[in-house]
C-alpha positions in Angstrom: 0.3 0.0 -0.2 1.2 3.4 -1.0 1.3 6.1 1.7 0.1 9.4 1.1 2.2 12.6 0.3 0.7 14.8 2.4 2.9 16.8 4.8 0.1 18.5 7.0 3.0 20.9 8.8 5.1 21.1 5.9 8.1 23.2 8.3 7.8 19.9 10.8 9.8 17.0 9.0 12.9 15.4 9.0 14.7 13.1 6.8 16.8 12.2 9.2 15.2 8.8 10.0 12.3 7.0 9.3 10.5 8.2 12.1 9.4 12.2 11.5 10.7 14.6 13.8 8.4 17.5 15.3 10.2 20.8 15.0 9.7 24.1 15.3 5.6 25.0 14.8 4.1 27.7 12.5 1.9 30.3 14.4 -1.7 29.4 14.0 -4.8 31.5 14.5 -6.0 29.5 17.0 -9.4 31.2 16.6 -9.4 29.3 13.4 -8.5 25.5 13.9 -10.9 23.0 15.1 -11.5 20.5 17.5 -11.2 17.2 15.1 -12.9 14.5 16.4 -12.0 11.9 13.9 -9.7 9.7 12.6 -8.3 6.9 9.9 -9.2 3.4 10.6 -7.7 0.7 8.9 -10.3 -1.9 8.2 -9.5 -5.9 7.7 -10.4 -4.8 3.3 -7.1 -3.1 4.4 -8.7 0.5 3.1 -9.6 3.3 5.7 -12.8 4.9 6.5 -12.7 7.9 8.7 -13.6 7.1 12.9 -14.8 9.2 16.2 -11.4 9.0 17.9 -12.7 8.3 21.3 -16.2 5.7 20.0 -14.3 4.2 17.1 -17.5 4.6 15.1 -18.0 5.4 11.5 -18.6 9.2 10.9 -19.5 8.1 6.8 -19.7 5.3 4.3 -16.4 6.7 2.2 -13.6 4.6 2.1 -10.1 5.3 0.7 -7.1 3.5 -0.8 -5.2 5.7 2.3 -5.9 8.7 4.2 -4.4 11.2 6.8 -5.3 12.6 9.7 -7.1 16.0 9.7 -5.4 19.6 10.1 -6.2 21.7 12.5 -8.2 23.7 10.3 -10.6 20.6 9.4 -8.5 19.0 5.9 -7.5 15.7 4.8 -5.7 14.2 1.5 -7.5 11.1 0.5 -6.1 8.2 -2.2 -8.9 6.3 -4.2 -8.8 2.8 -5.8 -7.5 4.3 -9.5 -4.3 6.4 -7.3 -5.6 9.6 -7.1 -5.6 12.0 -4.5 -8.3 14.7 -3.1 -8.5 16.9 -0.3 -11.6 16.3 2.4 -13.5 18.2 4.9 -14.2 15.9 8.1 -18.2 16.3 6.7 -16.4 13.9 3.8 -17.4 16.4 1.4 -14.5 17.0 -1.2 -13.1 20.4 -1.7 -10.3 19.3 -4.1 -11.3 17.0 -6.7 -9.6 13.9 -7.5 -6.4 13.8 -10.0 -3.2 12.2 -10.0 -1.4 14.8 -8.7 0.1 14.0 -5.0 -1.4 16.3 -2.9 0.5 17.9 0.2 -1.1 20.5 2.7 0.4 23.4 5.5 -1.7 25.3 8.0 -0.2 29.0 8.7 -2.5 31.7 9.9 -5.7 29.2 9.9 -5.1 29.1 6.5 -5.1 25.5 4.7 -2.4 26.0 1.7 -1.5 22.8 -0.9 0.5 21.8 -3.0 -0.1 19.6 -6.1 2.0 18.0 -7.9 2.4 15.9 -11.1 5.3 14.3 -12.5 4.9 13.7 -16.7 7.3 13.7 -20.6 6.5 16.6 -21.6 7.2 16.6 -26.0 10.6 19.6 -26.7 11.2 21.4 -29.4 13.7 20.0 -32.0 16.1 22.4 -30.6 16.1 21.2 -27.3 16.1 17.2 -28.1 18.6 14.9 -26.4 21.1 13.9 -29.4 23.1 10.7 -28.5 26.7 11.4 -30.3 27.0 8.0 -30.5 24.2 6.8 -32.2 21.2 5.1 -30.6 18.2 7.2 -29.5 16.6 10.6 -29.7 15.4 11.7 -26.5 12.3 13.8 -27.8 10.9 14.3 -24.5 11.4 15.7 -20.9 10.4 15.0 -17.3 8.7 18.0 -16.0 6.4 18.8 -12.9 3.4 20.8 -13.3 2.3 22.3 -10.1 -0.4 24.5 -8.2 -0.6 26.0 -4.9 -3.6 27.9 -3.4 -5.9 28.8 -0.5 -8.6 25.6 0.8 -10.7 28.0 2.1 -11.0 30.8 -0.5 -9.9 28.5 -3.3 -7.3 31.4 -4.6 -4.7 30.3 -6.6 -1.2 31.5 -6.1 0.4 29.7 -8.2 0.0 27.0 -11.6 3.6 26.7 -13.2 5.2 23.9 -15.0 8.9 23.6 -14.3 11.3 20.7 -16.1 12.3 18.1 -13.3 15.9 19.6 -12.3 15.2 23.2 -11.9 13.7 24.6 -8.8 10.6 23.6 -7.2 7.7 24.8 -5.1 7.2 24.3 -1.5 4.5 25.0 1.5 7.1 27.0 3.1 5.0 29.6 4.7 6.1 31.4 7.1 3.8 33.7 9.9 4.8 36.9 9.9 1.9 38.2 12.7 -1.6 36.6 12.3 -2.3 39.2 9.4 0.2 39.0 7.3 2.9 35.7 5.7 6.1 35.4 4.0 6.4 33.1 0.7 8.4 32.6 -2.3 10.5 36.1 -1.8 6.8 37.4 -1.3 4.8 39.3 1.5 1.2 39.3 1.8 -1.9 40.5 4.0 -4.4 38.3 4.6 -8.0 39.5 4.0 -11.3 37.2 3.9 -9.4 34.2 4.0 -7.0 35.7 0.7 -3.4 36.7 0.2 -2.8 39.8 -1.0 0.9 40.6 -2.0 2.4 44.3 -0.8 6.2 43.2 -1.0 8.0 41.5 -3.9 11.9 40.7 -4.3 12.2 40.0 -0.6 15.8 38.5 0.2 15.8 37.4 3.6 13.2 37.6 5.9 14.2 38.6 9.7 12.4 38.2 13.3 10.5 41.4 14.7 8.4 42.0 11.1 11.6 42.7 9.2 13.4 41.8 6.0 15.9 42.6 3.4 15.5 43.6 -0.3 18.7 43.5 -2.6 19.1 44.9 -5.6 22.6 44.7 -7.2 25.3 44.6 -4.9 23.5 46.4 -2.0 21.2 45.3 0.5 18.3 48.0 2.6 16.0 46.7 5.4 12.7 47.0 5.8 9.8 47.6 9.0 6.0 45.6 8.3 4.0 49.1 8.1 7.1 51.3 6.4 7.3 52.1 3.0 11.0 53.5 3.7 13.6 51.6 4.7 15.2 52.0 7.7 18.8 51.1 6.2 20.0 51.2 2.6 22.6 50.8 0.9 24.0 48.1 2.9 27.2 46.0 1.0 28.2 42.6 1.8 32.0 42.0 3.8 34.3 39.6 5.0 36.1 42.1 6.6 35.3 44.2 10.1 37.8 46.5 11.7 37.5 47.7 15.5 39.8 50.4 17.1 41.6 49.5 20.0 42.9 53.4 21.7 45.3 53.8 19.1 45.9 50.2 17.3 43.4 49.9 14.8 42.9 45.5 14.3 41.1 44.6 10.6 39.6 40.8 10.8 39.7 39.1 7.1 38.0 36.5 6.0 35.0 37.0 8.9 32.3 34.5 8.3 33.2 33.5 5.1 31.4 30.5 3.5 32.5 27.2 0.7 29.7 29.4 -1.1 28.5 32.6 -1.5 25.6 33.3 -0.1 22.3 35.4 -0.9 22.3 37.3 1.4 26.3 38.6 3.1 26.5 37.6 6.5 28.5 41.4 7.4 26.7 43.9 5.7 28.1 47.6 5.7 26.4 51.5 5.9 27.9 52.8 2.6 26.9 55.8 3.9 28.4 55.4 8.2 30.3 52.4 7.7 27.9 51.0 10.2 28.0 46.9 10.3 25.0 44.9 10.4 26.0 41.0 11.7 23.8 38.2 10.7 21.7 36.2 12.0 18.9 39.4 12.6 21.3 42.2 11.9 19.7 43.9 14.3 22.4 45.7 15.6 25.2 47.8 15.0 28.7 46.1 15.9 30.9 48.2 17.8 33.8 50.0 16.2 35.7 50.3 19.3 36.8 47.9 21.5 36.9 50.0 25.2 37.1 47.2 27.6 39.2 44.2 27.0 42.5 42.4 28.6 45.5 41.7 26.5 44.8 38.0 25.8 41.7 39.0 24.7 42.4 41.4 22.2 45.1 38.0 21.0 42.4 36.6 20.9 39.7 39.2 19.0 42.7 39.3 15.9 42.4 35.6 15.2 38.8 35.5 15.1 36.8 34.3 12.2 33.4 34.2 12.9 31.3 36.8 14.1 27.3 36.5 14.9 24.7 39.0 16.6 23.2 36.9 19.6 19.5 38.1 18.8 17.1 39.8 21.7 20.6 41.0 23.9 23.5 43.4 23.7 26.0 40.9 23.0 28.1 40.0 19.7 29.5 36.4 19.4 33.2 35.8 18.7 34.4 32.6 17.7 38.3 31.1 17.0 38.2 27.6 15.0 40.2 25.2 17.7 43.1 23.6 15.1 43.8 21.8 18.5 40.5 19.1 18.3 39.6 16.0 17.0 36.5 17.5 16.2 35.1 20.6 14.2 35.0 23.4 17.0 35.0 26.9 18.5 36.6 29.3 21.7 34.6 31.8 21.9 34.8 35.6 23.9 31.5 37.9 23.8 31.4 41.5 22.9 28.3 43.8 23.6 27.5 47.0 22.1 29.6 49.1 23.8 32.7 46.9 22.9 33.2 45.4 26.5 35.0 42.1 25.9 33.7 39.6 28.2 34.7 35.5 28.6 31.1 34.9 30.1 27.5 36.4 29.5 25.9 34.7 32.1 22.5 32.4 31.6 21.0 34.1 28.4 18.0 32.0 27.1 19.4 31.6 23.3 20.7 29.4 20.4 23.0 30.4 17.5 22.1 28.9 14.2 24.5 28.9 11.3 22.4 29.3 7.6 21.4 25.8 7.4 20.1 25.3 10.5 22.8 23.9 12.0 23.4 24.7 16.0 26.5 27.1 16.3 26.1 28.2 20.1 26.2 26.7 22.7 28.7 24.5 21.5 29.1 21.0 22.9 31.1 21.8 26.2 28.8 24.1 27.5 26.0 21.8 26.8 27.7 19.2 28.2 30.9 19.7 30.1 34.2 17.3 29.6 33.5 15.7 33.1 30.2 13.9 32.4 31.9 12.5 29.0 33.1 9.4 28.8 37.3 10.4 27.6 36.9 8.2 24.3 33.1 9.9 22.9 33.3 11.7 19.7 30.4 14.0 18.9 27.9 14.4 16.3 25.3 17.0 15.2 23.3 18.4 18.1 20.5 19.3 17.4 17.4 21.4 19.6 14.1 21.7 18.7 11.7 24.7 20.3 10.2 23.7 23.0 12.5 21.6 24.6 13.7 24.2 27.2 17.4 22.9 28.0 17.4 19.4 26.6 19.6 18.3 23.6 19.9 15.5 21.1 23.3 14.7 21.4 25.1 12.4 18.7 27.6 10.3 20.1 30.4 7.7 18.6 32.4 5.6 20.2 36.0 4.0 20.4 34.6 0.8 18.3 33.4 3.5 15.9 29.2 2.5 17.0 27.1 5.6 17.1 24.3 6.6 19.4 21.9 9.3 20.9 21.1 10.3 24.1 18.9 13.6 25.1 20.7 15.3 27.4 19.4 18.3 30.0 21.7 21.1 30.4 20.4 22.9 33.0 20.1 19.6 35.7 23.3 17.8 33.9 21.8 14.4 33.1 20.6 12.7 30.9 16.9 11.9 30.2 17.5 9.4 27.9 20.7 7.8 28.1 22.8 7.8 24.9 22.0 4.2 24.2 19.6 4.1 21.6 20.7 4.2 17.5 17.9 7.2 16.8 15.8 9.4 19.1 13.2 10.8 17.1 10.6 14.0 18.4 7.7 13.8 17.6 5.9 16.3 20.7 8.3 18.5 22.4 5.8 19.9 24.6 4.6 16.6 25.9 7.7 15.5 25.7 6.7 12.3 23.7 9.7 10.5 21.6 10.3 7.5 19.8 13.0 5.1 20.5 15.0 3.2 17.8 17.6 0.7 19.4 19.8 -1.1 16.7 20.5 -0.1 13.7 17.2 -0.8 11.1 15.1 -1.7 14.6 11.9 -0.7 15.7 10.5 2.1 17.2 9.0 2.5 20.3 7.1 4.7 21.9 8.4 6.8 25.2 6.9 9.7 27.4 9.8 11.1 28.6 7.8 13.5 31.6 6.4 10.9 33.0 9.7 8.5 32.0 7.7 5.2 30.6 7.2 3.8 27.4 3.5 4.6 25.7 1.9 1.2 24.9 3.6 -2.6 24.0 3.4 -2.7 20.5 7.5 -1.8 18.6 7.1 0.3 14.7 8.9 0.5 11.6 8.5 4.0 11.9 6.7 6.1 13.6 5.0 10.1 12.6 4.6 13.0 14.6 0.9 12.6 12.8 1.1 9.0 14.2 1.4 7.1 11.5 3.1 4.0 11.8 4.6 1.4 9.8 4.7 -2.2 10.1 6.1 -5.2 8.1 3.2 -8.2 8.1 3.7 -11.6 8.0 4.0 -11.9 4.5 6.9 -9.3 4.2 4.9 -6.1 2.7 4.6 -2.6 4.6 1.3 -1.6 6.1 0.3 2.0 7.5 -2.1 2.9 9.8 -2.5 5.6 12.9 -2.0 5.7 16.2 -2.3 7.7 19.4 1.2 8.8 20.1 0.0 9.8 23.8 -1.6 6.7 24.3 -0.7 4.1 21.8 -4.2 3.0 21.0 -4.4 1.9 17.6 -6.9 3.0 14.8 -7.1 -0.8 12.6 -9.2 -3.7 13.0 
């Protein structure tokens, strides 16, 4: 049986394992969400019907080859026995008709965005034929995707496009700016009567606090919502910073240098004032002068290759790559907006991520100090998701090159989940529900970390945050159905 290509919360998907990890959620307008009482139920005939989640009584006679859970706005993707997909509401009414296009859903600000996508072979003009110089067949067709993106509630179409298979794709990565505005596809939209109205084009990067950057040639401008005039203009990219310390000028070359040139540089210099604004949010001016620092701190600063602005604080993060480490690591100092340098900054509650979302600060030694580790351990990527408070997923490799994961509580300095698992997948950060896989290619079990107990008695080949699980049947086929990840209740005959 095929599973529906239905990403109800697009931004929550992880492809790092066969489970679906829950990541930072997209804000919803709660007044527009519904109380969902029905779930897909797998029958003995190997099809799905929607039932009341408590009584398990069918709410309609409709049967589907596969079905998704309902979004918070009350819509689900279903598939019929002709391998066609559609969207239905809780009453069973079809709101997007059956077709061969696969469908994805994403809810942002109380609106349900859909994406229809179908792959096909398109006949090409003769000058685009793929000629085989050694003879043989001439390829006269090319693989294309036909993509449609819109809003279910208002039936507004936002995009209809045919693109070659290998060209840029379009995603349901809508971002809430506030309850009345969303950002998508380099554009800012205002929401009116369940429809989007474009108010800004060509946005290079969306920032926090309702701000964004627009680029023109090699210059950038910063704007704020509800302000037509740019907050800053004439910003140019740089990989160099200069600092004055007494009569000495300290020049930092190749700062924040990337292997591949980013679309928006990590350092933007105002061409009029020479003020420097630093990634990730470019929200404050980097000091031009060091007002307080020790000789050893000055020596450190002269070697700095990474400077990040710590959002919602008066500090900047200064990093020097530690070449003596066996793994990728930095040493750190901090500088405030007045130019005061310090070795530590107390208990600020923040995480600094790089442009691809990897955790830069705090680093492993701050999260998991050396006195708590085995001396033979090596460390991989550390993950942190909103709602996990001071807990971090840490990947470890021991002296036998065996790789495991654990959940470490930075504040309490203990393992919430010991590093005895090949994989730990986050299903619900608020209620601390995880899926644990003991060995590679092994089965997953549900675990309630808050109450320190397993959920249910079953193990699954995969567990998704929406409750979709998979098991292998006696005949060796994969069977998919839904469970309640909080109780382990299975929705199947």
